[in-house]
N, C-alpha and C positions, 0 to 999 in steps of 0.2 A: 725866424729858427725853423721849422717846417721843410723850408723848401727843397729842399733835398729829399724829403720822401715824401713829398706830391709827386717829385718828378722819377722816383723810381718808380710811380701808381702809376705812371706815363699810362704806359698797358690796356690797364686794366682789368681782372678777367671777369667781365662780365657777358655771358652768353648774348653773339650778337649773330641772332642766323638770318641769311640771305633767302630766298627764297628759289626755288630754279624747278620747273617743268616737266611733270614725269607721265606719262599716257602708254597704253597699253589695257588693252582687255587683261591680259593674261596674270598682270601683278598686280589689279585691281584687288585682290582677296588680301594679298599682301601688305598691301598700302592701309588697308585698315586697319590691320594689324598693328602694326608700326604705329598707326597713328592713336590705337587704339592706348599702347605704353608711352609714347610723345604725350596724348593727352596725361595720362597718371602720373607720370616725373613730372613734368611741368606746372601741375596743378600742385605739387607737395612743397618743388624745387624755389617758388613764386617769392614764399616771403625770406627765406634764404639771400634772394639775388637782391630785394632788398635792404635788405638788413646787410648786405658786405658795399652795399654800392651807399649805406648811408656811411659807415663805420670810414670807409676811402673819400667821400666830401667833406670828413671830419677831416684828415687829413691835408685836406687837399687847402681847406678852407681857413687851419690855421694860421694868423699872424705873423711876421715874421718879427715882430717886435713882443710875443707872448713871452711871458713869465716863464724858466726853465723846468715850474714844476706843474703850472696846467699844463704842459706842451704836453709831462711827463706821461700826466695825470689823460689827458686825453688820448694821444696815443697807445700807451695800455689798455683803454678799454676798447680802442679800435680792432687794437691788433686779437686781443680776445673774442671779438665781437664775429671778430670774420675768420678764427676757430672754430665758433660756433658754427657760423652759417657752414664752413666744408664739412664739418662732421654733418648736419645734416645733410644735407645734400649726396654725401656718400648713403645713410641712411635712406634719401629718397631713393637713389639710382636701387640701390638694395629690393628696396619693395617694391619697385616697378615690374619686376620681376627682369627676368632675361631677352633682351631686345630682339627683337624677330626679323633679324638682319645676319648676316655675315657672322660667323664669328662673336656671335651674339652673347656668349659667356664669358669667353675670356674677355671681350669689350665694356661689360660687364665687372669682371674681379678685376680691370685693373683700375678704374675708372673707379671704385670702389676706393681700393688700396689707393691710386696717390691721391687724391679728397685727404681721407685722415693722417696722410703720410702730410701731405700738405698742411692743413689744421693744424700739427704739432709739434710742426714746426713753427709757427705763426703764435702757437703758445709757449715756443725758446724767447719768440722777439720779446712777447712781450716782458719774457720775465728779461731779456738785455734791456728793456730799455728799463723798469723799475729800478735795477741795477746803476745807472747813473748819477753822477754827482748832479746838484739842482744847485750846488752852493756856490757855482764857478760857472759863469757860461760861456766861458771859452772853453771848461772842462768838456762839458755839457752838451757842447757843438761838437767841437769833438767826439764824443761820441757817440752823438745819432749820424757822426759818418760813417760810421760804423753799421752799423743797423739801418743806414740805404743799402748798405753795398747786402746783409742777410735779404734782406726784403728784394732785392733786384730780381736775385736765384731763389728765392720760394716763391713770384709770383711768378715766372716760369714752371716753374712745375704747375705750379694750378693754373695757368695756361695750356698747360700738356694732359694736364688731366680733365679741365672741359672741352679737349678739342676730342675727345674720346668717343666724346657722345655727340657730333657733330660730324659723322661721315655718311655716305651715299645721301639711301631714304631716312632715314632716321632726323636727319640735318635738315630736310626738306618739312616733315611733320612738328618738329621741333617748332620751327619758323614759323608754324600755325596758330602757332601754341600761346598764347596771351604772358601764362604763366615764365614762359622764355627769352620772352622778347627783350630786349635791353630798355630798364628802366634808368629814368631822372629822376634824384631827389627833388623830391614835393618842398621842401624848401631849406635855407641856403643855414644854414647855421650863424647868425652874428656875433656869438659867441668870437674874444679873442681867442682862446685858445683850446680849441678843437680837431686833434689832428686822427685822420685814419677814413677817408671813402676807400681811393685805392691803394692798395698796398704799396705803399714805397714815398715816403717820401720822408727826408730826415736833414736835418740842421746842413744848408747847403755851404761850402766852405769859407763864405761871406760870412755867418750866420755869424760865427766867431769872431771875424772881422768887427762886423757892426757892433758888438756886444760894446760899450765901454771898460776900456783895459781897463781902469781903475776900481775894482769895486770894492763901495765903503761896507763899512759891518753893517747899518746900516739897511741898504739895497740888500746884501744875504737874507737878512733876518727879515724881508719880507718877501722876499724868493722862495723860503724857506716851510713860509708861516702862509704863505697861496692860498686858498681852498682850491682844489680837483676842480676845474672848469669844463670839466670833457663832456659833453654825456651823447657819444654819435649817437645824434638826433638827426633828424637829413635823412626824408627816402631815400632808396634805392635810385641807382642809376641807370 
């Protein structure tokens, strides 16, 4: 049911920084300033990266046969968690001050603006998911396809915003900070209904097809009354 959303999350907007050497006494002072900025930002950003990764893991680990109501609840929470994380990341960039690099002020302003815009977009996705019809598996699967398409566009926004912070010396300094290194889930959710780890997984076209065409009144009731079992738990990726 949630395969397409998981596929859309394939990129994963988690900072993965590669270290590269840097030498020269003339840049030693600048290097210290850059490392200080990176340390300040990454320490504040770590919880947000972890929350995002956990939400994305929920989406990816959602079972294909989960009930629509369960998938809806899990995806909804996951998208809100990612939105909240992006807002926190924007605040962390702001609080860290202007990066001591070329065009640092513009870099900071652009990153903050794009992270906040991405957060708003994820909140829109949450509303889109909340509005889906969970009484019919076919309609729900069709609706998730639209969510997946939107997710792909929003994930691109995410990646662009984070990429602005991964340039030149700033990239090298951030790569040394534990808070900005790639995180992995501390536990994989066992529940069959939990979507939300990487922005992107929506029902695969086969999701609807695999659902039983004939839906009895009894199964419809079961789907409608199903308790939302989603709680994007799971550690960052």
